[in-house]
N, C-alpha and C positions, 0 to 999 in steps of 0.2 A: 656661496653667498658671502664671501669675504668682502668686507667693506659696506655691507648693508645692515641697517638697523631699523627697528620698528620705531616710527615717529609717533604714531597714534594708534590706539586700538580701542574699539568699542564693539560690544556684542550686537549682532543683528540676527534676525530670524532666518530660518532655512528658506522660507518663502521669498524673502528679499534676496537671498543668495541665488536661488533658482532664477528669479527674474533678472538679476544682473548678468548671470552667465548666459541666459537665453538671449538677452539683448546683445551681449558681446559676440555671441555665436552668429548673429545675423551678418556681421561684417568681417569676422575673423574665424580662423580655424582653431578649434579647441585642442589643447594639448591633452596628454593622457590623464593627468590629475583633474583637469577641468571636466573631462568626459566622465570620469569616475564619480566626481561630485554630483554632476547633473543626473546621472543614472541613479545614484543613491537617493537623491532628493525626490526623484520621480516615483520611487517605490512606496512611499508612505503617505498616509492620510495627512492632510494639513489644511490650514486655512488659506484663503486666497491672499494674495500679497497685500491688498488694501485692508482686508480684515485683520491680517496679522500685524500690520503696522498700528492699526487702531487699538487692538487688544494689547500689544506691547506697551504703548503709551499709557493706556488706562491702568494697566497693572502697576505701572510705576507711580502714576499720579494719584490714583484713587486708593490703591492698596498699599502703597509705600514699599514696593518690592524693588530690589536691586535689578539693574538692567540684565545681568547674567541670569538671574532666576526667572525674570519675565520672559526672556528668550527661550529658556528651557521649557517653560509652560506652553508657550506658543508652538514650539517645535514638537513636543511630545504629545500634545492633545490629550491631557488626562481626562479620564471619564469617571473616576471614583476616588474615594479618600486614600486608598492604597497607593494609587499612582501619585497623588499629591504628596503623601508622606515620603515617597522615594525622592521626589524632586527637592523637598525641603530637608532631607536627612543630613546633609552636610552644611546646612546654614548655621552660622554662629548664633543667630537669634531664633528662638523657637516660635513657630507659628501654631496657634491653637486650632482645634478642630472646627470651631465656628468660622474662623477666617478662611480656612480651606474650603468649607462648604459654600461660603459666599463667593469665592473665586469660581468654584464649579458652577454655581448658579449663573454667574456672570458669563461664563464661557458657553453655556447652553444657548445663549442668544444668537450665536454665530454658527453658520453652516460649515461643515467640513467638506473639503473638495477631495475627491479620490484621485 
């Protein structure tokens, strides 16, 4: 990878990654890493790509979360406060219990796809 540099980087959800790889696979053959990624993403529960994008944006806009944290929440599909505490453990700003409960209530509106 000599001579290559990252021009731009932004967090996206696993659902979006899965959708992008599946669309790419329609016209191209996937390499080893792409196949591994697709297999990994297919193993876990997650939101549909449309719901994931909506949740991701609302977590940033309504709850004021950073994009990286919002992506983790969408990808990990937390179900209780213990899961939420793990997601927020390394955050520089602390999120209180009430805010975490509000986020969990918000997430309950969306269906998880197997």
